[in-house]
Backbone as XML, in Angstrom:
<?xml version="1.0"?>
<chain id="A" units="angstrom">
  <residue number="1" name="MET">
    <atom name="N" x="0.759" y="-1.179" z="-0.013"/>
    <atom name="CA" x="-0.022" y="0.001" z="-0.022"/>
    <atom name="C" x="0.872" y="1.302" z="0.006"/>
  </residue>
  <residue number="2" name="ASN">
    <atom name="N" x="2.035" y="1.198" z="0.410"/>
    <atom name="CA" x="2.916" y="2.317" z="0.587"/>
    <atom name="C" x="3.735" y="2.456" z="-0.778"/>
  </residue>
  <residue number="3" name="GLU">
    <atom name="N" x="3.029" y="2.567" z="-1.896"/>
    <atom name="CA" x="3.674" y="2.691" z="-3.262"/>
    <atom name="C" x="4.257" y="4.114" z="-3.403"/>
  </residue>
  <residue number="4" name="ILE">
    <atom name="N" x="5.230" y="4.181" z="-4.198"/>
    <atom name="CA" x="5.831" y="5.575" z="-4.571"/>
    <atom name="C" x="4.960" y="6.080" z="-5.700"/>
  </residue>
  <residue number="5" name="LEU">
    <atom name="N" x="4.588" y="7.330" z="-5.391"/>
    <atom name="CA" x="3.734" y="8.089" z="-6.473"/>
    <atom name="C" x="4.743" y="8.979" z="-7.257"/>
  </residue>
  <residue number="6" name="LEU">
    <atom name="N" x="4.149" y="9.994" z="-7.907"/>
    <atom name="CA" x="4.916" y="10.985" z="-8.556"/>
    <atom name="C" x="5.913" y="11.678" z="-7.616"/>
  </residue>
  <residue number="7" name="ASN">
    <atom name="N" x="7.032" y="12.071" z="-8.076"/>
    <atom name="CA" x="8.086" y="12.852" z="-7.387"/>
    <atom name="C" x="8.470" y="12.188" z="-6.081"/>
  </residue>
  <residue number="8" name="GLY">
    <atom name="N" x="8.359" y="10.934" z="-5.974"/>
    <atom name="CA" x="8.793" y="10.271" z="-4.737"/>
    <atom name="C" x="7.971" y="10.367" z="-3.558"/>
  </residue>
  <residue number="9" name="ILE">
    <atom name="N" x="6.668" y="10.783" z="-3.578"/>
    <atom name="CA" x="5.820" y="10.926" z="-2.419"/>
    <atom name="C" x="5.020" y="9.609" z="-2.303"/>
  </residue>
  <residue number="10" name="SER">
    <atom name="N" x="5.010" y="9.131" z="-1.036"/>
    <atom name="CA" x="4.350" y="7.862" z="-0.742"/>
    <atom name="C" x="2.825" y="8.173" z="-0.566"/>
  </residue>
  <residue number="11" name="LEU">
    <atom name="N" x="2.026" y="7.118" z="-0.614"/>
    <atom name="CA" x="0.634" y="7.152" z="-0.466"/>
    <atom name="C" x="0.303" y="7.775" z="0.914"/>
  </residue>
  <residue number="12" name="ASP">
    <atom name="N" x="0.967" y="7.372" z="1.865"/>
    <atom name="CA" x="0.793" y="7.807" z="3.275"/>
    <atom name="C" x="1.050" y="9.317" z="3.402"/>
  </residue>
  <residue number="13" name="GLN">
    <atom name="N" x="2.072" y="9.734" z="2.846"/>
    <atom name="CA" x="2.441" y="11.138" z="2.797"/>
    <atom name="C" x="1.340" y="12.034" z="2.152"/>
  </residue>
  <residue number="14" name="LEU">
    <atom name="N" x="0.793" y="11.493" z="1.026"/>
    <atom name="CA" x="-0.245" y="12.171" z="0.287"/>
    <atom name="C" x="-1.478" y="12.281" z="1.139"/>
  </residue>
  <residue number="15" name="GLN">
    <atom name="N" x="-1.849" y="11.126" z="1.753"/>
    <atom name="CA" x="-3.046" y="11.150" z="2.620"/>
    <atom name="C" x="-2.912" y="12.112" z="3.784"/>
  </residue>
  <residue number="16" name="GLU">
    <atom name="N" x="-1.727" y="12.308" z="4.389"/>
    <atom name="CA" x="-1.441" y="13.237" z="5.523"/>
    <atom name="C" x="-1.571" y="14.648" z="4.937"/>
  </residue>
  <residue number="17" name="SER">
    <atom name="N" x="-0.998" y="14.882" z="3.756"/>
    <atom name="CA" x="-1.044" y="16.185" z="3.211"/>
    <atom name="C" x="-2.506" y="16.647" z="2.911"/>
  </residue>
  <residue number="18" name="ILE">
    <atom name="N" x="-3.323" y="15.658" z="2.410"/>
    <atom name="CA" x="-4.628" y="16.020" z="2.159"/>
    <atom name="C" x="-5.501" y="16.292" z="3.503"/>
  </residue>
  <residue number="19" name="LYS">
    <atom name="N" x="-5.201" y="15.501" z="4.511"/>
    <atom name="CA" x="-5.898" y="15.643" z="5.773"/>
    <atom name="C" x="-5.528" y="17.063" z="6.319"/>
  </residue>
  <residue number="20" name="THR">
    <atom name="N" x="-4.316" y="17.437" z="6.271"/>
    <atom name="CA" x="-3.871" y="18.707" z="6.756"/>
    <atom name="C" x="-4.476" y="19.916" z="6.071"/>
  </residue>
  <residue number="21" name="ILE">
    <atom name="N" x="-4.505" y="19.830" z="4.716"/>
    <atom name="CA" x="-5.130" y="20.853" z="3.934"/>
    <atom name="C" x="-6.563" y="20.935" z="4.178"/>
  </residue>
  <residue number="22" name="VAL">
    <atom name="N" x="-7.293" y="19.872" z="4.269"/>
    <atom name="CA" x="-8.761" y="19.850" z="4.469"/>
    <atom name="C" x="-9.076" y="20.362" z="5.783"/>
  </residue>
  <residue number="23" name="SER">
    <atom name="N" x="-8.280" y="20.081" z="6.847"/>
    <atom name="CA" x="-8.502" y="20.457" z="8.221"/>
    <atom name="C" x="-8.314" y="22.018" z="8.243"/>
  </residue>
  <residue number="24" name="ALA">
    <atom name="N" x="-7.355" y="22.525" z="7.639"/>
    <atom name="CA" x="-6.979" y="23.937" z="7.623"/>
    <atom name="C" x="-8.107" y="24.665" z="6.898"/>
  </residue>
  <residue number="25" name="GLU">
    <atom name="N" x="-8.658" y="24.214" z="5.789"/>
    <atom name="CA" x="-9.708" y="24.887" z="5.183"/>
    <atom name="C" x="-10.987" y="24.806" z="5.935"/>
  </residue>
  <residue number="26" name="LEU">
    <atom name="N" x="-11.285" y="23.744" z="6.630"/>
    <atom name="CA" x="-12.510" y="23.680" z="7.428"/>
    <atom name="C" x="-12.425" y="24.732" z="8.664"/>
  </residue>
  <residue number="27" name="LYS">
    <atom name="N" x="-11.285" y="24.808" z="9.283"/>
    <atom name="CA" x="-11.027" y="25.800" z="10.341"/>
    <atom name="C" x="-11.280" y="27.213" z="9.785"/>
  </residue>
  <residue number="28" name="ASN">
    <atom name="N" x="-10.834" y="27.462" z="8.595"/>
    <atom name="CA" x="-11.007" y="28.822" z="7.974"/>
    <atom name="C" x="-12.459" y="29.086" z="7.718"/>
  </residue>
  <residue number="29" name="ALA">
    <atom name="N" x="-13.186" y="28.046" z="7.131"/>
    <atom name="CA" x="-14.508" y="28.269" z="6.854"/>
    <atom name="C" x="-15.420" y="28.533" z="8.144"/>
  </residue>
  <residue number="30" name="VAL">
    <atom name="N" x="-15.056" y="27.832" z="9.237"/>
    <atom name="CA" x="-15.864" y="27.936" z="10.411"/>
    <atom name="C" x="-15.525" y="29.365" z="11.025"/>
  </residue>
  <residue number="31" name="SER">
    <atom name="N" x="-14.282" y="29.711" z="11.038"/>
    <atom name="CA" x="-14.030" y="31.015" z="11.516"/>
    <atom name="C" x="-14.696" y="32.160" z="10.796"/>
  </residue>
  <residue number="32" name="GLU">
    <atom name="N" x="-14.742" y="32.015" z="9.403"/>
    <atom name="CA" x="-15.450" y="33.027" z="8.615"/>
    <atom name="C" x="-16.972" y="33.020" z="9.016"/>
  </residue>
  <residue number="33" name="LEU">
    <atom name="N" x="-17.506" y="31.875" z="9.143"/>
    <atom name="CA" x="-19.022" y="31.836" z="9.462"/>
    <atom name="C" x="-19.180" y="32.543" z="10.875"/>
  </residue>
  <residue number="34" name="THR">
    <atom name="N" x="-18.439" y="32.184" z="11.842"/>
    <atom name="CA" x="-18.710" y="32.831" z="13.132"/>
    <atom name="C" x="-18.429" y="34.305" z="13.033"/>
  </residue>
  <residue number="35" name="THR">
    <atom name="N" x="-17.462" y="34.810" z="12.371"/>
    <atom name="CA" x="-17.123" y="36.209" z="12.216"/>
    <atom name="C" x="-18.253" y="36.911" z="11.482"/>
  </residue>
  <residue number="36" name="LYS">
    <atom name="N" x="-18.840" y="36.262" z="10.434"/>
    <atom name="CA" x="-19.924" y="36.919" z="9.669"/>
    <atom name="C" x="-21.145" y="37.159" z="10.637"/>
  </residue>
  <residue number="37" name="ARG">
    <atom name="N" x="-21.423" y="36.093" z="11.446"/>
    <atom name="CA" x="-22.571" y="36.127" z="12.291"/>
    <atom name="C" x="-22.426" y="37.235" z="13.296"/>
  </residue>
  <residue number="38" name="GLU">
    <atom name="N" x="-21.124" y="37.490" z="13.802"/>
    <atom name="CA" x="-21.016" y="38.484" z="14.770"/>
    <atom name="C" x="-21.038" y="39.909" z="14.103"/>
  </residue>
  <residue number="39" name="ILE">
    <atom name="N" x="-20.809" y="39.985" z="12.876"/>
    <atom name="CA" x="-20.903" y="41.319" z="12.192"/>
    <atom name="C" x="-22.351" y="41.599" z="11.774"/>
  </residue>
  <residue number="40" name="GLU">
    <atom name="N" x="-23.043" y="40.702" z="11.259"/>
    <atom name="CA" x="-24.325" y="40.831" z="10.759"/>
    <atom name="C" x="-25.429" y="39.989" z="11.642"/>
  </residue>
  <residue number="41" name="PRO">
    <atom name="N" x="-25.944" y="40.588" z="12.739"/>
    <atom name="CA" x="-26.926" y="39.912" z="13.492"/>
    <atom name="C" x="-28.165" y="39.801" z="12.812"/>
  </residue>
  <residue number="42" name="GLU">
    <atom name="N" x="-29.042" y="38.623" z="13.018"/>
    <atom name="CA" x="-30.186" y="38.510" z="12.300"/>
    <atom name="C" x="-31.312" y="39.302" z="12.880"/>
  </residue>
  <residue number="43" name="LEU">
    <atom name="N" x="-31.890" y="40.169" z="12.036"/>
    <atom name="CA" x="-32.900" y="41.040" z="12.493"/>
    <atom name="C" x="-34.324" y="40.463" z="12.180"/>
  </residue>
  <residue number="44" name="ILE">
    <atom name="N" x="-35.205" y="40.507" z="13.159"/>
    <atom name="CA" x="-36.575" y="40.051" z="12.914"/>
    <atom name="C" x="-37.628" y="41.229" z="13.138"/>
  </residue>
  <residue number="45" name="THR">
    <atom name="N" x="-38.712" y="41.005" z="12.521"/>
    <atom name="CA" x="-39.815" y="42.121" z="12.567"/>
    <atom name="C" x="-40.496" y="42.043" z="14.012"/>
  </residue>
  <residue number="46" name="ARG">
    <atom name="N" x="-41.242" y="43.106" z="14.206"/>
    <atom name="CA" x="-42.074" y="43.237" z="15.411"/>
    <atom name="C" x="-42.998" y="42.095" z="15.624"/>
  </residue>
  <residue number="47" name="LYS">
    <atom name="N" x="-43.662" y="41.669" z="14.535"/>
    <atom name="CA" x="-44.673" y="40.586" z="14.484"/>
    <atom name="C" x="-43.896" y="39.234" z="14.926"/>
  </residue>
  <residue number="48" name="GLU">
    <atom name="N" x="-42.777" y="38.938" z="14.336"/>
    <atom name="CA" x="-42.029" y="37.699" z="14.651"/>
    <atom name="C" x="-41.676" y="37.707" z="16.049"/>
  </residue>
  <residue number="49" name="THR">
    <atom name="N" x="-41.204" y="38.900" z="16.579"/>
    <atom name="CA" x="-40.677" y="39.087" z="17.931"/>
    <atom name="C" x="-41.818" y="38.790" z="18.927"/>
  </residue>
  <residue number="50" name="ALA">
    <atom name="N" x="-42.971" y="39.428" z="18.629"/>
    <atom name="CA" x="-44.099" y="39.223" z="19.509"/>
    <atom name="C" x="-44.527" y="37.815" z="19.549"/>
  </residue>
  <residue number="51" name="GLU">
    <atom name="N" x="-44.480" y="37.038" z="18.398"/>
    <atom name="CA" x="-44.892" y="35.626" z="18.380"/>
    <atom name="C" x="-43.865" y="34.841" z="19.168"/>
  </residue>
  <residue number="52" name="ILE">
    <atom name="N" x="-42.614" y="35.117" z="19.108"/>
    <atom name="CA" x="-41.599" y="34.358" z="19.910"/>
    <atom name="C" x="-41.856" y="34.587" z="21.342"/>
  </residue>
  <residue number="53" name="LEU">
    <atom name="N" x="-42.032" y="35.860" z="21.708"/>
    <atom name="CA" x="-42.321" y="36.129" z="23.199"/>
    <atom name="C" x="-43.611" y="35.764" z="23.651"/>
  </residue>
  <residue number="54" name="GLY">
    <atom name="N" x="-44.702" y="35.573" z="22.762"/>
    <atom name="CA" x="-45.956" y="35.254" z="23.251"/>
    <atom name="C" x="-46.751" y="36.480" z="23.800"/>
  </residue>
  <residue number="55" name="VAL">
    <atom name="N" x="-46.526" y="37.668" z="23.195"/>
    <atom name="CA" x="-47.157" y="38.852" z="23.733"/>
    <atom name="C" x="-47.734" y="39.560" z="22.453"/>
  </residue>
  <residue number="56" name="SER">
    <atom name="N" x="-48.628" y="40.552" z="22.755"/>
    <atom name="CA" x="-49.188" y="41.366" z="21.736"/>
    <atom name="C" x="-48.260" y="42.364" z="21.222"/>
  </residue>
  <residue number="57" name="LEU">
    <atom name="N" x="-48.590" y="43.108" z="20.113"/>
    <atom name="CA" x="-47.691" y="44.170" z="19.648"/>
    <atom name="C" x="-47.633" y="45.347" z="20.562"/>
  </residue>
  <residue number="58" name="PRO">
    <atom name="N" x="-48.868" y="45.696" z="21.146"/>
    <atom name="CA" x="-48.866" y="46.899" z="22.126"/>
    <atom name="C" x="-48.015" y="46.593" z="23.367"/>
  </residue>
  <residue number="59" name="THR">
    <atom name="N" x="-47.995" y="45.345" z="23.820"/>
    <atom name="CA" x="-47.106" y="44.931" z="24.990"/>
    <atom name="C" x="-45.698" y="44.991" z="24.494"/>
  </residue>
  <residue number="60" name="LEU">
    <atom name="N" x="-45.286" y="44.589" z="23.330"/>
    <atom name="CA" x="-44.016" y="44.657" z="22.782"/>
    <atom name="C" x="-43.599" y="46.066" z="22.707"/>
  </residue>
  <residue number="61" name="HIS">
    <atom name="N" x="-44.332" y="46.941" z="22.287"/>
    <atom name="CA" x="-44.173" y="48.373" z="22.241"/>
    <atom name="C" x="-43.795" y="48.984" z="23.620"/>
  </residue>
  <residue number="62" name="GLU">
    <atom name="N" x="-44.530" y="48.545" z="24.592"/>
    <atom name="CA" x="-44.370" y="49.068" z="25.897"/>
    <atom name="C" x="-42.916" y="48.525" z="26.436"/>
  </residue>
  <residue number="63" name="TRP">
    <atom name="N" x="-42.681" y="47.233" z="26.212"/>
    <atom name="CA" x="-41.420" y="46.698" z="26.666"/>
    <atom name="C" x="-40.290" y="47.462" z="25.965"/>
  </residue>
  <residue number="64" name="THR">
    <atom name="N" x="-40.447" y="47.760" z="24.682"/>
    <atom name="CA" x="-39.374" y="48.497" z="23.982"/>
    <atom name="C" x="-39.164" y="49.865" z="24.575"/>
  </residue>
  <residue number="65" name="LYS">
    <atom name="N" x="-40.257" y="50.560" z="24.958"/>
    <atom name="CA" x="-40.232" y="51.966" z="25.531"/>
    <atom name="C" x="-39.622" y="51.831" z="26.919"/>
  </residue>
  <residue number="66" name="LYS">
    <atom name="N" x="-39.840" y="50.896" z="27.677"/>
    <atom name="CA" x="-39.207" y="50.685" z="28.963"/>
    <atom name="C" x="-37.781" y="50.138" z="28.992"/>
  </residue>
  <residue number="67" name="GLY">
    <atom name="N" x="-37.318" y="49.754" z="27.782"/>
    <atom name="CA" x="-35.998" y="49.226" z="27.672"/>
    <atom name="C" x="-35.783" y="47.764" z="28.036"/>
  </residue>
  <residue number="68" name="VAL">
    <atom name="N" x="-36.951" y="47.081" z="28.256"/>
    <atom name="CA" x="-36.781" y="45.636" z="28.377"/>
    <atom name="C" x="-36.197" y="44.867" z="27.269"/>
  </residue>
  <residue number="69" name="LEU">
    <atom name="N" x="-36.604" y="45.356" z="26.061"/>
    <atom name="CA" x="-36.115" y="44.757" z="24.870"/>
    <atom name="C" x="-35.524" y="45.882" z="23.939"/>
  </residue>
  <residue number="70" name="PRO">
    <atom name="N" x="-34.249" y="45.769" z="23.690"/>
    <atom name="CA" x="-33.660" y="46.854" z="22.787"/>
    <atom name="C" x="-34.100" y="46.567" z="21.328"/>
  </residue>
  <residue number="71" name="ALA">
    <atom name="N" x="-34.518" y="47.726" z="20.610"/>
    <atom name="CA" x="-34.895" y="47.683" z="19.242"/>
    <atom name="C" x="-33.940" y="48.548" z="18.384"/>
  </residue>
  <residue number="72" name="LYS">
    <atom name="N" x="-33.972" y="48.285" z="17.129"/>
    <atom name="CA" x="-33.179" y="48.969" z="16.196"/>
    <atom name="C" x="-34.161" y="49.621" z="15.133"/>
  </residue>
  <residue number="73" name="ARG">
    <atom name="N" x="-33.971" y="50.769" z="14.802"/>
    <atom name="CA" x="-34.839" y="51.508" z="13.796"/>
    <atom name="C" x="-33.969" y="51.524" z="12.515"/>
  </residue>
  <residue number="74" name="ILE">
    <atom name="N" x="-34.678" y="50.966" z="11.461"/>
    <atom name="CA" x="-34.081" y="50.939" z="10.180"/>
    <atom name="C" x="-35.032" y="51.671" z="9.227"/>
  </residue>
  <residue number="75" name="GLY">
    <atom name="N" x="-34.703" y="52.946" z="8.974"/>
    <atom name="CA" x="-35.659" y="53.778" z="8.362"/>
    <atom name="C" x="-36.865" y="54.012" z="9.190"/>
  </residue>
  <residue number="76" name="SER">
    <atom name="N" x="-38.098" y="53.658" z="8.689"/>
    <atom name="CA" x="-39.230" y="53.788" z="9.513"/>
    <atom name="C" x="-39.679" y="52.552" z="10.163"/>
  </residue>
  <residue number="77" name="ARG">
    <atom name="N" x="-38.829" y="51.527" z="9.966"/>
    <atom name="CA" x="-39.124" y="50.189" z="10.596"/>
    <atom name="C" x="-38.410" y="49.793" z="11.854"/>
  </residue>
  <residue number="78" name="ILE">
    <atom name="N" x="-39.065" y="49.110" z="12.632"/>
    <atom name="CA" x="-38.491" y="48.616" z="13.902"/>
    <atom name="C" x="-38.062" y="47.162" z="13.717"/>
  </residue>
  <residue number="79" name="ARG">
    <atom name="N" x="-36.875" y="46.880" z="14.147"/>
    <atom name="CA" x="-36.412" y="45.419" z="13.993"/>
    <atom name="C" x="-35.682" y="45.033" z="15.338"/>
  </residue>
  <residue number="80" name="TYR">
    <atom name="N" x="-35.705" y="43.858" z="15.690"/>
    <atom name="CA" x="-35.044" y="43.317" z="16.895"/>
    <atom name="C" x="-34.049" y="42.223" z="16.546"/>
  </residue>
  <residue number="81" name="GLU">
    <atom name="N" x="-32.949" y="42.213" z="17.302"/>
    <atom name="CA" x="-31.979" y="41.066" z="17.089"/>
    <atom name="C" x="-32.491" y="39.852" z="17.647"/>
  </residue>
  <residue number="82" name="ARG">
    <atom name="N" x="-32.457" y="38.835" z="16.819"/>
    <atom name="CA" x="-32.954" y="37.481" z="17.391"/>
    <atom name="C" x="-32.240" y="37.085" z="18.719"/>
  </residue>
  <residue number="83" name="THR">
    <atom name="N" x="-30.964" y="37.238" z="18.801"/>
    <atom name="CA" x="-30.221" y="36.945" z="19.997"/>
    <atom name="C" x="-30.680" y="37.654" z="21.189"/>
  </residue>
  <residue number="84" name="ALA">
    <atom name="N" x="-30.946" y="38.999" z="20.967"/>
    <atom name="CA" x="-31.422" y="39.910" z="22.048"/>
    <atom name="C" x="-32.822" y="39.424" z="22.605"/>
  </residue>
  <residue number="85" name="VAL">
    <atom name="N" x="-33.652" y="38.883" z="21.651"/>
    <atom name="CA" x="-34.952" y="38.463" z="22.024"/>
    <atom name="C" x="-34.826" y="37.283" z="22.864"/>
  </residue>
  <residue number="86" name="TYR">
    <atom name="N" x="-33.968" y="36.248" z="22.486"/>
    <atom name="CA" x="-33.878" y="35.042" z="23.317"/>
    <atom name="C" x="-33.047" y="35.342" z="24.729"/>
  </residue>
  <residue number="87" name="ASP">
    <atom name="N" x="-32.143" y="36.274" z="24.643"/>
    <atom name="CA" x="-31.547" y="36.762" z="25.912"/>
    <atom name="C" x="-32.541" y="37.360" z="26.853"/>
  </residue>
  <residue number="88" name="ALA">
    <atom name="N" x="-33.499" y="38.107" z="26.296"/>
    <atom name="CA" x="-34.488" y="38.719" z="27.176"/>
    <atom name="C" x="-35.386" y="37.626" z="27.806"/>
  </residue>
  <residue number="89" name="LEU">
    <atom name="N" x="-35.673" y="36.659" z="26.987"/>
    <atom name="CA" x="-36.434" y="35.430" z="27.455"/>
    <atom name="C" x="-35.672" y="34.705" z="28.703"/>
  </residue>
  <residue number="90" name="LYS">
    <atom name="N" x="-34.382" y="34.565" z="28.484"/>
    <atom name="CA" x="-33.606" y="33.936" z="29.570"/>
    <atom name="C" x="-33.602" y="34.769" z="30.896"/>
  </residue>
  <residue number="91" name="SER">
    <atom name="N" x="-33.601" y="36.064" z="30.748"/>
    <atom name="CA" x="-33.558" y="36.942" z="31.973"/>
    <atom name="C" x="-34.814" y="37.051" z="32.734"/>
  </residue>
  <residue number="92" name="VAL">
    <atom name="N" x="-35.880" y="36.561" z="32.084"/>
    <atom name="CA" x="-37.193" y="36.686" z="32.852"/>
    <atom name="C" x="-37.213" y="35.700" z="34.022"/>
  </residue>
  <residue number="93" name="GLU">
    <atom name="N" x="-37.526" y="36.192" z="35.113"/>
    <atom name="CA" x="-37.652" y="35.354" z="36.413"/>
    <atom name="C" x="-39.184" y="34.864" z="36.526"/>
  </residue>
  <residue number="94" name="PRO">
    <atom name="N" x="-39.413" y="33.592" z="36.545"/>
    <atom name="CA" x="-40.818" y="33.163" z="36.751"/>
    <atom name="C" x="-41.377" y="33.591" z="38.108"/>
  </residue>
  <residue number="95" name="LEU">
    <atom name="N" x="-42.656" y="33.858" z="38.158"/>
    <atom name="CA" x="-43.189" y="34.294" z="39.326"/>
    <atom name="C" x="-43.523" y="33.039" z="40.170"/>
  </residue>
  <residue number="96" name="LYS">
    <atom name="N" x="-43.284" y="33.250" z="41.458"/>
    <atom name="CA" x="-43.613" y="32.083" z="42.410"/>
    <atom name="C" x="-44.967" y="32.291" z="43.077"/>
  </residue>
  <residue number="97" name="TYR">
    <atom name="N" x="-45.876" y="31.533" z="42.849"/>
    <atom name="CA" x="-47.137" y="31.744" z="43.494"/>
    <atom name="C" x="-47.306" y="31.003" z="44.748"/>
  </residue>
  <residue number="98" name="ARG">
    <atom name="N" x="-47.730" y="31.702" z="45.736"/>
    <atom name="CA" x="-47.831" y="31.182" z="47.108"/>
    <atom name="C" x="-49.318" y="31.065" z="47.480"/>
  </residue>
  <residue number="99" name="ARG">
    <atom name="N" x="-49.683" y="30.082" z="48.086"/>
    <atom name="CA" x="-51.137" y="29.957" z="48.592"/>
    <atom name="C" x="-51.081" y="30.496" z="49.995"/>
  </residue>
  <residue number="100" name="ALA">
    <atom name="N" x="-51.977" y="31.333" z="50.360"/>
    <atom name="CA" x="-52.106" y="31.841" z="51.609"/>
    <atom name="C" x="-52.938" y="31.061" z="52.495"/>
  </residue>
</chain>
């Protein structure tokens, strides 16, 4: 199996070279994807945000005014970052109901 190929390269050496190159390219692709996501956050509409949170549009408006959920204005439109919406959900503390 360890035959000599072109220019005196063995099959094992060729396989190792291919593994190294593919591994380096995969690392580059993953780092580009993560960098791109950090630069361009996914923005969602008010309606999508309200559906995710399970609230009405007026409630969402009040939460935005109070600073509970940060919004971004793009022209005349309001958008929310998807990560900020899920972070807001994580920060909500459930109410503990006590029976008297």
